[in-house]
One Martini backbone bead per residue (centre of mass of N, CA, C, O) as a GRO file, in nm:
protein
   67
    1MET     BB    1   8.210 -12.254   7.566
    2GLY     BB    2   7.971 -12.457   7.459
    3SER     BB    3   7.808 -12.680   7.330
    4PHE     BB    4   7.741 -12.980   7.246
    5SER     BB    5   7.864 -13.214   7.057
    6PHE     BB    6   7.843 -13.496   6.879
    7VAL     BB    7   8.055 -13.652   7.044
    8HIS     BB    8   7.925 -13.618   7.321
    9TRP     BB    9   7.655 -13.758   7.249
   10ALA     BB   10   7.782 -14.029   7.164
   11ILE     BB   11   7.908 -14.096   7.437
   12LEU     BB   12   7.646 -14.087   7.602
   13LEU     BB   13   7.499 -14.310   7.442
   14ALA     BB   14   7.709 -14.530   7.486
   15TRP     BB   15   7.693 -14.529   7.796
   16PHE     BB   16   7.401 -14.609   7.813
   17PHE     BB   17   7.435 -14.894   7.659
   18ILE     BB   18   7.672 -15.008   7.844
   19VAL     BB   19   7.531 -14.949   8.139
   20VAL     BB   20   7.222 -14.878   8.182
   21PHE     BB   21   7.075 -15.101   8.026
   22PRO     BB   22   7.180 -15.357   8.178
   23VAL     BB   23   7.092 -15.265   8.461
   24GLY     BB   24   6.792 -15.247   8.391
   25LYS     BB   25   6.757 -15.549   8.327
   26ILE     BB   26   6.842 -15.657   8.601
   27LEU     BB   27   6.634 -15.502   8.773
   28SER     BB   28   6.379 -15.619   8.631
   29ARG     BB   29   6.446 -15.920   8.712
   30LEU     BB   30   6.432 -15.836   9.031
   31GLY     BB   31   6.167 -15.622   9.046
   32PHE     BB   32   6.257 -15.356   8.946
   33HIS     BB   33   6.283 -15.058   8.824
   34TRP     BB   34   6.460 -14.948   8.550
   35ALA     BB   35   6.508 -14.641   8.644
   36LEU     BB   36   6.722 -14.706   8.865
   37ALA     BB   37   6.967 -14.703   8.660
   38LEU     BB   38   7.014 -14.388   8.660
   39LEU     BB   39   7.194 -14.392   8.924
   40THR     BB   40   7.466 -14.474   8.772
   41LEU     BB   41   7.534 -14.164   8.692
   42ILE     BB   42   7.599 -14.128   8.996
   43PRO     BB   43   7.840 -14.063   9.189
   44GLY     BB   44   7.831 -14.315   9.447
   45VAL     BB   45   7.546 -14.434   9.396
   46ASN     BB   46   7.645 -14.678   9.232
   47LEU     BB   47   7.784 -14.816   9.477
   48ILE     BB   48   7.536 -14.844   9.656
   49LEU     BB   49   7.374 -15.013   9.456
   50LEU     BB   50   7.573 -15.248   9.440
   51TRP     BB   51   7.566 -15.324   9.742
   52ALA     BB   52   7.262 -15.372   9.760
   53LEU     BB   53   7.256 -15.603   9.545
   54ALA     BB   54   7.452 -15.797   9.702
   55PHE     BB   55   7.240 -15.815   9.980
   56ILE     BB   56   6.996 -15.909   9.857
   57ALA     BB   57   6.722 -16.093   9.783
   58TRP     BB   58   6.693 -16.310   9.544
   59PRO     BB   59   6.472 -16.488   9.358
   60LYS     BB   60   6.644 -16.752   9.370
   61ASP     BB   61   6.641 -16.764   9.693
   62LYS     BB   62   6.310 -16.807   9.719
   63THR     BB   63   6.326 -17.072   9.591
   64ALA     BB   64   6.287 -17.393   9.565
   65PRO     BB   65   6.455 -17.669   9.536
   66ALA     BB   66   6.514 -17.891   9.282
   67ASP     BB   67   6.496 -18.265   9.270
   0.00000   0.00000   0.00000
């Protein structure tokens, strides 16, 4: 058991760009800080974050409908 190899770091970087980066963009569009997306890396917390996002009032819900 040694240190992480190049393959491990490549997988971690790929996971960051596949999951954390898009969640950060979504959160920033909702008015939250993008760093909140780092919570998606913690098992269990990511599900709580998903449920919280499902039930908050989104900015689209706050605007008056255009006729």
